[in-house]
N, C-alpha and C positions, 0 to 999 in steps of 0.2 A: 536373357530378356524376359525371364519369368519374374525376376527381382524388380520390384517398383522403384527402388533406389538407383538400380542400374539404368532403368529407362529414363528416370529423370534427369541422369547425366547427358541424355541425347536429345533434350528438347531443341536444342540446337546442334544437331549432328555434325555440320561442316565445321564449326568452330572446335567443338570438342576432338573430333577426330583428327582435325588438321594439327593439332599439338603432338599427335604421335606419328607424324610423317614417317620417321626412321625406325618404328618400331612395329612388329607384328601385332595386330590387333585381332583378338578372336571373339566373335561374336556368336553366342550359343542360343538356340531356341529363335533363329531369325526369322522364322516363319510368322512370329507372334508382332513383329515390328516390320511389316511390309513397306512402310513409308520410307524406310532406311535405303532401300535399293537405289531410289532416285538419287540420294546424297551419296552413295558409294560410287556411283557411275562419275558424277563429277570429280570426286576425289580422285578415282582412278585415273582419269583423262588428264587432270591436271598434274599428277604424278609421273605420268608417262612423259609430258611435256619436258620434265625434269630429270628423265633417265632412269626412274623408277617404275619398272614395268610389270614384275611379279612378286609374290609373296608379302603383299602389304596387309592383306585381310583373310582371315580363315572363317569360313560361315559355317556354322553348323546346325543341323535341324534333324528332329526325330522323325520326322514325315517328309517325303519327297514332294507331296502334291502341291502345296502352297509354295515350298522352296523352290521347285522347278518352275513354276508359273511366274513368280515374281522375278527370279534371276533371269529366266528368259526372255522377259519383257524388257529389262532394264540393263543387264549385264552381257547382252549377247557379244562374244568375240572378246570378252574381259574375264571370263570365268572357267575354270576346269572342275570337272565333276568326280569325286570318288565315292563309291559306294562302301560303307563302312557295315560289314555284317557282324552279328553277335560272334562270341568266340567260336573257333573252328577246330577241326581235327587236329591242325598242325600247331595249334597254340596250348594244347594241353598235353601232359605226359600219357604215355600209351596205356597205363593202367587206369586211366581216368576217362578214356573213351566212351564207355558203357554209360558213365555217371552223366557225360555230355549228352549224349542220347536221350537219356531218361529225363534230365533237368532241363536240357535246352542251353543255348548259349548266352543268355544275359548272365552277367557277372554276378550280380545279388543272388540269382536263382542258383547258378552253379555252385558259387561258394557258400550256399547256406548251411547251417549246422547240420542238418538232417533234412530227410527227405519231404517231411511233413511241413517245415519252414520255407523249404522251397516251394512246395506247391501254394501255400498260402501267399507267398510274394507273388507268383504267377497270377494267381486269381484276383489279388488286388490290381495288378496291372492291367488285366481284362477289364475289370470294372471301372478303373480310372479312365482307360483309353475310349471305353464306349460312352461313358457318361460325361468326360470333360472333353476330351482331345478330339474326337470325331465331330461332334457339334461345332467345334471351332473351326474346322475346315468347310463350313456352309453347308454340311449335309442335314437335311430335314428327316433322317430315317429315324425312327424311335430306337433307343439303345436296346430294349429287349426284342425287339424284331431283328436287330443286326446281329445281335448274340445268338438267336435262334438260327439265323443263316449261318453264322460263322461254326455254330456247333455242328449243323447239317453237313457243312464241308469237311469238318473233322472226321465224323462218321463216313465220309466218301472219299477219304485220304487216297490220292493218287489214282482216282477213277477218273473216266472221262466226263466232261461238264455236259450235264443234261439240264439245260436251264428249264425246260418244260415240267420234268419231274420235281425238280427244287422248287419251281413256282407253286405247284400243285400243293406241296407240303407247307408253303408260306400262306397260300391262299393269296397270292399276287401274281401279276402278269410276268411272261418269260423276259420282257424288256426290263422290269424292275429288277429281276434277279441278275441280268446282265449289267445293270447300273450298280446293284450291291457289290458284284464280283469285281468290276472295274475299281470301285472305291477301295477294296482291301488290296488290290494288286497295287495300286497307286501308293498306299500306305505301307508298302513293303510287308504285309502280312501273309499275302498268299501268293503262290507261284502259279503263273498259268502258262505249262509248259505246252510250246506249240509241236504238232505233229511235223516230222520232217518230210517233205515233198519231193519226190525225185521220179522221174519217168523211168518206171521199170515195168510197164504193161500191167501191173496189177492194180486191184481196188483198193486204196489207202484209206484208213480212217482220217477223218477231216477235224474232228473234234479235239479241243486241247485236253489236257489232263491237269487237275488242280491238286495242289498241296499247301497245306499249312507250312509255312516256310520253316519256323523254328519249332522243333519237335517238343521243346518243353511247353509251348503255349498248346501245341496239338494235345499233349497229355493232360493239360489242366483243363481245356474244355471239355475233355471226356472223363474228368475227375479221376485219373489213374495216379496214385500217388506214389508209386514206388515200382521196383522191377517186378515183382510178384504179380501186382495187378495189371501192368503191361504185358507180361508174358501170358496171361491168361485172357487176353481181350483179342477179338478178330481183328484189331487195327495193326497188330504188332509188325506183321510183315511189311505192310504200307509205310507204317512209320519208319522203319528203318531204311526203306527204300527212299523215301522223302529225305530223311537225315544224309544219307550217302549222296543223292543228288545234289542237295545244297551245299554240301562241302566240296565237290568236286567241281561245281559251277564256280564256287568262291576261289577256288585254287587256280582256275585255268586262266590262260592268258587274256589280256584284252581283245576284243574283237572275236572272241570265240563264240559260235553259235551253238546253243544247246537245243536239243529237241528230243522227240521219241520218234520210232518208227513202228507201224503197227499195219498190217493188210487184214483184210475181212478173211482170209485163208488161215490166219492164226500165227503168221510170221512177225515177230515182236523183238524190238531192242528197248530196254527201260531207258538207256540213256545214250543219246547219241551226239558226240562233240564233234563238230567241224571247227578244227583249229585253224588260226590265221594261216593261209597259205592252201587251205583246201583239204588237208589232210582229214580223214574221218576216223575217230575212235568209237568202236561199239562196245558198250558196258551193260553187263547183266548185273542185276544187284540180288544177292542171297545173303539171308540172315544166318543161315546154318553155316558153320566150318567146312560141311561137305559141299564144296562149290560146284554143282553140276547144273550146267543150262539146259534148258529144255529144247524141244526140237524146233519151236519157234524161232529161238535165238540163231540156230544153226541156218535155217531157211533165211532168215532176214539177213544174215552176213553174206550168204549167197548172192542176194539181191543187190547189196550195196557194196561188197568187195573192200571193207574197211581196211585201214593200214594196221589196226591193231584190234584184238579180239580179246576182251578183258571180262573176268568175273570178279566183282567185289565182294567178298565174304567177311564174316564178322571175325576172324582171326587175323593174326599179324604175318602168317606165312605167305610165301610166294611159290608157286610151283606150276608146272604145265599140267593142263587138263587134256589136251590133244597137242598136235603138231602146230595148230594155229591159235589155240585158245589157252589164254594163262590165268590161273588164278591170283589174286593179290588182295593185300590187305587195304583198307580206306587210308590210313596215315601214309604209306607207302606211296600210292598212286596219286595222292594229293600233293606230295614232296614233288614227285615227277612232273606233275602239271605245272606247279608253282616256278620249276626252274625253266620252263619253256619261255622263249622271247617271240 
């Protein structure tokens, strides 16, 4: 729908699309043509009366905000959603996992000839998104203000969301910071990981943690061009943590509830997955190959009694740390999650 010639074909969408009643029609960047949704609803309902119930249209969009809004208004009960992530750990060779972490999962960034070209591509993406795409969604946030906010979140990767402190840095209100955060979450650029609430008789942290979802965009916002620059930066640990969390959530079965657990006394689990059926997996993330969880992890596990207690480290090996805690590599754990139903 970015192509004017393609849009011209749809001046009369009912007439044009009716000619492909027995074909799969793919509409890309569908949020750029919101008027199509009403026409699609009529075509889908007409097809249902003739026994053609599913698989007629594949709607693609690079941002969920308008896509969800338009499809929710017009296609309720007629549409199913699939979130398409960038490349994940299960989609690259084992020896390319570190490159995936450094460059992120956008294919043009991951497959670039060298790190500098990869970083240039990501910086161009950031600029295009801020200057062209975000205003298209009706946002009146100045591009430079949103970039500053996005960069502040990058410096606070994996930290608890503190709207007041961020608002002070931007010289705006806390409500404005919340609105900026909502926008980046809706555009699938930032993850707001919610705290896991359970009645354990302890004071629990109530603020969510925030992560830039794609590690490559995180590094571009911080101008980290390669492995050496990343390893020398304070964000390295939380960058790896966010990378692991995104991959594990992407691999987990549908209806899995992700979160984190933290008490005021220091008990903490980096990622808690509540799988369909209620089974809980407690996951600690360590960048080093020496995967030793802290005392807070053991305390948190005693509170929650999870079915599995795992430490994801940077290597491929799998071995026991204690009788109940196991060290495992990211790709192997992702594979285990993807095979669950």
